[in-house]
C-alpha positions, 0 to 999 in steps of 0.5 A: 500500500502506498503512502497516499493510499494509507492517508484519509482526510475528512471533516465537518463544517459548522455554519452560524448565521446571526441575523440583524435582530440577533436570532441565530441559526446553526447547521452542521455538514460534512465536507469532501477533501478533494484530490488536489487537497489530499495531494496538498496534505501529502506534500506538506507532510513530506520533505520539501520538494526539489525544484528540479522535480517540477514538470508540466503536471505542476502547472497552475499549482501554488507553492511557497519557497522554502529554501534557496540555492545559495549560489556557492556551488557551480558545475564544472564542464569541459576538461574536468571530470563530471563529478568535479565542482568549483566553489565561488569565492572572493579571493583575489589571487589567480592560479594560472596553472589550473586547467581552464574551466567552462562554467554553466550559467548566465549571471556572474556577480561582480568580482566573483572568483572560481577556486578548485576543490583544493582552494586554489583560485582559478579565475576571476569570472568578471574578466577574461583569463587563461582562454576563458572569456565572459562569453563562455559563462552561462550560469552559476546555478542559483535557483531562479524561482522567477523563471517558473512564476514567482515574483521574487527569489525570496523564502516565503514567496508564494507563487503559481507554477507557470513555465516559460516555453523555450525553443530548442535553439535557445536552450542554455547549458546547465538549465533544466527542461521538459520536452514540450514538442519534438519537431526535428530536435534530437534531444539525446544530443543535448542531455536527454535520455530520449526525445519523448514529450515529457522527458526532463533533462539538464542541457549539456549544450544548445539544441538544434531543430524545431523542438520546444521545451519548458524551462522547469527550474535549476538549482537546489531550491525547495518548495512546499504547497502554500499554506491554506489561507482563504475560505470562500462561499458560493451559490452553486448547488452541484454536489461536491466530488473529489475531482472538484477544483473550485467553487461552482459559483463563488460569491466571496472569498476571505482570509481565514484563521487557524484556531487549532493545529493539534494532530490529527486535526486542524480547525479553520475559521472565518467570519463573513461580516455584514455586506460580505457574501450576501445572498443565497449560500449553498456551497463553501470551500477552503483555498491556499490563495485568493487567486482563481488558480489557488489550490482547493483543499475541500468543498461542501454543499448544503441547504440554502443559508440566506444571508442578508446584507446586515447578517454575519456568518461564522464558519468553523471547519475541522479537518481530520487526517487519519490512516485508512 
């Protein structure tokens, strides 16, 4: 039995409607944790995910940056063995007796130097030296989360995965890609195990031909699905299913709070005050962002709650995770 198959999540929701005249109505219903929500839970429970594992199946999924590649390690190519690494330092001396190196990447900080494993400084990457010119420099390996949808390369930044489409002829040495279209490109010549759509690889050289790829992130940065943060209500009446990904007809979505995080349960709460979510409410859901492309944790439908403009609606949502 897989880890996913042994995890079950369910729960209940309590709605408390307080009318303008002070009368109170309460209902309690069960909810459905959807497939996207269960995957979210599993990924939150698991170790931080490597950015290099991202592929097209992650498009439109929302994540939070947990760690960043510190940029101190780059991969050496050319006359060195495949396992050789070089370290960025700020030493000034240059040891011209070392072999010239080809470093993968495109952004080299000012006054950046490369040293050998023994600590001898080889070259100032900001200048030409021993046959190595700036045009040979393609990347330092820092994870660029902005390449896959993030607004900044900062820990804690939440973003929705969105890969840039890159022509085979624009591929950069050392960057990670997933084959989108094959065309006339032989991807095995540039680092891939095969030329099959969906294959992921680290480019060993620029490509040729008409193929296209996704750039899927490089470096050792890690991510997790962004924390559940918003609750929404709507007027849809179609019963919830595990394949749901959004409310049917959303009326309003607001920031929610977390009241209890004692395993195996977590309690979310939200207060839709006067003028918020006004109307006939028949569905509710939890999301990890206010955006329409946020991940949904769970959804429930119920008998109509008619919320007037001056009424308030408190929602308390309990999720319990157990082994099946």
